[in-house]
C-alpha positions in Angstrom: 113.7 45.0 50.9 116.5 44.8 53.5 117.6 41.3 54.5 117.1 41.0 58.3 120.3 38.9 58.6 122.3 41.8 57.0 121.6 44.1 60.0 122.3 41.5 62.7 118.8 41.8 64.0 116.5 39.0 65.5 113.7 37.6 63.4 110.8 38.1 65.8 108.2 35.4 66.3 104.8 36.9 67.1 103.1 33.6 67.4 101.0 34.0 64.3 101.6 32.5 60.8 104.1 34.2 58.5 102.3 36.6 56.2 99.5 37.3 58.8 98.4 40.9 59.2 99.9 42.5 62.3 98.8 46.1 63.3 101.7 48.1 64.9 100.9 51.0 67.1 103.4 53.7 66.0 103.9 56.7 68.3 106.7 58.2 66.1 109.5 57.2 68.4 112.3 54.7 68.0 110.8 51.8 69.9 107.5 51.5 67.9 109.4 52.2 64.7 111.8 49.3 65.3 108.9 47.1 66.3 107.2 47.8 63.0 110.4 47.4 61.0 111.3 44.0 62.6 107.7 42.7 62.1 107.9 43.7 58.4 111.4 42.1 58.0 110.2 38.9 59.8 107.6 38.3 57.1 104.4 39.7 58.6 101.8 41.9 56.7 102.4 45.1 58.7 100.0 48.0 58.9 101.2 50.9 61.0 98.7 53.1 62.9 99.4 56.4 64.6 97.0 58.1 66.9 96.6 61.9 66.7 95.6 62.5 70.3 95.6 66.2 71.1 95.3 69.6 69.4 96.2 68.2 66.0 99.9 68.3 67.0 99.9 72.1 67.0 99.1 73.5 70.5 101.6 71.2 72.3 104.9 70.9 70.6 107.4 70.0 73.4 110.6 68.1 73.1 110.1 64.5 74.2 106.4 64.4 73.7 104.6 61.8 71.6 101.7 61.7 69.2 102.4 65.3 68.2 102.7 66.7 64.6 106.4 65.8 64.1 105.8 62.4 65.6 103.1 61.6 63.1 105.4 62.7 60.2 108.3 60.5 61.6 106.0 57.4 61.8 104.9 58.0 58.2 108.4 58.3 57.0 109.4 55.1 58.7 106.5 53.3 57.1 107.4 54.6 53.7 111.0 53.6 54.1 110.1 50.0 55.2 107.3 49.6 52.6 104.1 49.1 54.6 100.9 51.1 54.8 100.4 53.7 57.5 97.2 55.3 58.8 96.6 58.3 61.1 93.5 58.0 63.3 91.9 61.1 64.9 91.4 60.0 68.5 91.4 63.5 70.0 87.9 63.4 71.4 88.4 59.9 72.9 91.8 61.0 74.4 90.2 64.2 75.9 87.3 62.2 77.5 89.2 59.2 78.8 92.6 60.7 79.7 92.7 64.5 80.0 89.4 64.9 81.7 90.2 62.1 84.1 93.6 63.8 84.8 91.8 67.0 85.7 89.1 65.4 87.8 91.6 63.3 89.7 93.8 66.3 90.7 90.7 68.2 91.7 89.6 65.3 94.0 92.9 65.6 95.8 94.6 62.5 94.2 97.6 62.1 91.9 96.8 60.6 88.5 98.9 58.6 86.1 97.5 59.5 82.7 99.9 57.2 80.8 98.1 54.2 82.4 94.7 55.6 81.5 95.9 56.1 77.9 97.0 52.5 77.6 93.9 51.3 79.4 91.2 53.3 77.7 92.7 54.4 74.3 95.5 52.2 73.1 94.5 48.8 74.5 90.7 49.4 74.2 89.7 51.6 71.3 92.8 51.1 69.1 92.7 47.3 69.8 89.2 47.2 68.4 90.3 49.2 65.4 93.2 46.8 64.9 90.7 43.9 64.6 88.5 45.9 62.2 91.6 46.4 60.0 92.0 42.6 59.8 94.8 42.2 62.2 95.3 38.9 64.0 97.6 40.6 66.5 98.7 44.1 67.6 102.3 44.9 68.4 103.6 47.8 70.4 107.0 49.1 71.3 106.5 48.8 75.1 109.3 47.2 77.2 107.5 44.3 78.7 107.4 40.6 77.9 104.4 38.4 76.9 105.2 34.7 77.7 103.0 31.7 77.0 102.3 30.0 80.3 100.4 26.8 81.2 97.2 28.8 81.7 97.7 31.1 78.7 99.8 34.3 78.0 101.4 35.9 81.0 102.8 39.4 81.4 106.4 39.6 82.7 108.9 42.4 83.4 111.2 43.5 80.6 114.8 42.2 80.2 116.0 45.8 80.4 115.1 46.7 84.0 115.8 50.4 83.4 113.2 50.5 80.7 110.6 48.1 82.2 107.1 49.5 81.7 105.1 46.9 83.6 104.0 49.4 86.2 102.1 51.3 83.5 100.5 48.3 81.9 99.0 46.6 85.0 95.5 47.1 83.8 96.0 45.1 80.7 93.3 42.4 80.7 93.8 38.7 79.9 91.6 39.1 76.8 93.7 42.0 75.6 96.9 40.0 76.3 95.7 37.3 73.9 95.8 39.9 71.1 98.9 42.0 72.1 102.5 41.4 71.3 105.6 43.1 72.8 108.7 42.1 70.7 111.1 44.5 72.4 110.6 43.0 75.9 113.7 40.8 75.5 116.0 43.6 74.1 118.1 46.3 75.8 117.4 49.8 74.6 120.9 50.2 73.1 120.2 47.2 70.8 116.9 48.8 69.6 118.8 52.1 68.7 121.5 50.1 66.9 118.9 48.3 64.8 117.3 51.7 64.0 120.6 53.1 62.9 121.5 50.1 60.7 118.2 50.4 59.0 118.7 54.1 58.5 115.4 55.0 60.2 114.9 58.8 60.7 114.1 58.2 64.4 117.3 56.3 65.3 118.7 59.2 67.5 115.3 60.6 68.5 115.1 61.3 72.3 112.7 59.2 74.3 109.4 60.6 75.3 109.4 62.2 78.8 106.8 63.1 81.4 103.2 63.5 80.3 102.6 64.2 76.6 100.0 66.9 77.0 101.7 68.7 79.9 104.2 71.3 78.6 107.2 71.7 80.9 105.7 69.6 83.7 103.2 72.3 84.7 100.4 70.0 85.8 98.4 72.7 87.6 98.3 74.9 84.6 96.8 72.1 82.5 94.1 71.4 85.2 93.2 75.1 85.3 92.9 75.2 81.5 90.7 72.2 81.5 88.6 73.3 84.5 88.7 77.1 84.7 88.0 78.4 88.2 87.7 74.9 89.7 90.9 75.2 91.8 89.9 76.9 95.0 92.2 78.2 97.8 92.0 76.8 101.3 93.9 76.2 104.6 97.1 74.4 105.3 96.4 72.5 108.5 98.8 70.5 110.8 97.7 67.0 111.8 97.1 68.4 115.3 94.5 70.8 113.9 96.6 74.0 113.9 96.0 76.2 110.9 99.4 77.1 109.5 98.7 79.1 106.4 96.8 79.3 103.1 97.2 77.5 99.8 96.1 78.4 96.2 94.4 75.0 95.5 94.9 71.3 96.2 95.9 70.7 92.6 99.3 72.3 93.4 100.2 69.6 95.9 100.7 65.8 96.3 101.2 63.4 99.1 104.8 63.4 100.3 105.6 66.9 99.0 108.0 68.9 101.2 109.1 71.9 99.2 106.9 74.8 98.3 104.5 74.6 101.2 105.2 78.1 102.4 104.9 77.1 106.1 107.6 76.2 108.6 108.2 74.9 112.1 111.3 73.7 113.8 111.1 70.4 111.9 110.5 69.6 108.2 106.8 69.3 107.2 105.4 67.1 104.5 102.0 66.8 102.8 100.3 63.9 104.6 96.8 64.1 103.1 94.8 66.2 100.7 91.2 66.8 101.7 89.6 68.2 98.5 86.1 68.4 100.1 87.4 70.7 102.9 89.9 72.4 100.5 92.6 71.5 103.1 96.3 70.5 102.8 97.1 68.4 105.9 100.8 68.4 106.8 102.9 66.6 109.4 106.2 65.0 110.2 107.9 62.5 107.8 106.9 59.5 110.0 103.3 60.4 109.4 103.7 59.4 105.8 104.3 55.8 106.6 101.4 53.5 105.7 100.9 49.7 106.1 97.7 49.1 104.3 96.7 50.2 100.8 93.1 50.1 99.7 92.4 49.6 96.0 89.7 50.1 93.3 89.4 49.0 89.7 91.6 46.0 90.3 92.8 43.9 87.3 93.9 40.3 88.1 96.4 38.6 85.7 97.4 35.8 88.0 96.1 32.2 88.1 92.7 31.4 89.4 90.3 33.9 91.0 91.9 37.1 92.2 89.3 38.0 94.8 89.7 34.5 96.3 93.5 35.0 96.4 92.9 38.3 98.3 90.5 36.7 100.8 93.0 33.9 101.6 95.9 36.4 102.0 98.1 35.4 99.1 101.7 36.6 99.2 102.8 39.0 96.5 105.3 41.8 95.8 104.0 45.2 95.0 105.1 48.6 93.6 103.3 51.6 94.9 105.4 54.0 92.8 106.9 53.4 89.3 110.4 54.2 90.5 110.4 51.8 93.5 111.5 48.1 93.5 108.8 45.5 94.2 108.4 45.0 98.0 106.9 42.1 99.9 103.2 42.3 100.7 100.0 40.3 101.3 96.8 40.6 99.4 93.8 41.1 101.7 90.1 42.0 101.7 88.9 45.2 103.5 85.4 45.7 102.1 87.2 45.3 98.8 90.7 44.8 97.5 93.6 45.9 99.8 97.3 45.1 100.3 99.2 44.9 103.6 102.8 45.9 103.2 105.5 43.9 105.0 107.3 47.1 105.7 105.5 50.4 105.8 106.2 52.8 103.0 105.9 56.6 102.8 104.5 58.8 100.1 101.8 56.4 99.0 99.3 58.7 97.1 95.7 58.0 96.2 95.3 58.1 92.4 98.6 56.2 91.9 98.8 52.5 91.1 99.7 49.5 93.2 101.0 46.8 91.0 101.2 43.1 92.0 104.2 40.9 91.1 105.1 37.3 91.8 106.6 36.8 95.3 109.6 34.9 94.0 113.0 36.5 94.2 112.9 37.9 90.7 109.4 39.3 91.0 109.2 38.6 87.3 105.5 38.0 86.6 102.9 40.8 86.7 99.9 39.6 88.6 97.8 42.7 88.1 97.1 45.7 90.2 94.7 48.5 91.0 94.3 52.2 91.6 95.1 53.4 95.2 91.9 54.6 96.8 93.2 55.2 100.3 95.8 54.2 102.9 95.9 53.4 106.5 97.5 51.3 109.2 97.3 47.5 109.3 94.5 46.4 111.5 95.7 44.7 114.7 
């Protein structure tokens, strides 16, 4: 067995006794492979688990995917090289029900889904976590770039050291109970360090490209996947200006998202943007860019990871920072209650789409701690 000191790698502390069984979720990529390798070299009883999620790795074989046929083989080869057992679990039906069907229904309802969040929420951190306990694990480690820090009130979720790889936006629905069991040993590492360790260990995935986009959507063709899952469900309708003027026709709301400008097929003297999708009326509502600005975001299915009672924090107007898109920096906001959870943005933002996530962060300058978040149910102006 390789000596961990020989490869200039950190001995990771997962907060459980040396020799304890740790289940590692292995997608077949470099991050989860290094997580498993470091856990093994740090003295834990590692069991690697890979999920087969769709089409038995045959129907969708695209570069940069995960959990496909080659990825399963790569995870198995890493386990063999590092000397720990590896299991492949058939979660295809669970993934279809919890992630792919939700993806299709969300698009058909005129919203914009984030299936990676649903996968973490419903499959990896729910079903797989239960399996990890059944396998005798005292903890489950993953290759996500996020930090788990012990705070005065228990474990806290914090943004990754490597800001360019931080995955906190996609893990907002992690519950406190799940956080007790989960470990994220790569949260303090830069990506280049992870690849260096993989190279020194001679892992077959050392130079493997990162997964991109959505694993079950070949070439980014979202509408084609929705039409395959729900044949005939996408119906054409009208493109309507905010002033009520009918400007053209569209082939189905699944082809559009809030904030979209290109590909509308209609024109005036000024640029037009998709302002709203009305699936019930089969309408695409367009307008000028300033119509995209919203000040209030209404939420559903909120998870609270902060201190105390989250609903009470919303009712008293607690200050937070929020991200309404994964690529945007946290911005100042205030939690509020509008017949349910809502957020008032300090500065209006554009392109806030129902179906996306609004993630809460601490209001300090670093916006380091993840306080939870929810799914965007609707938007509007701040009440006067």
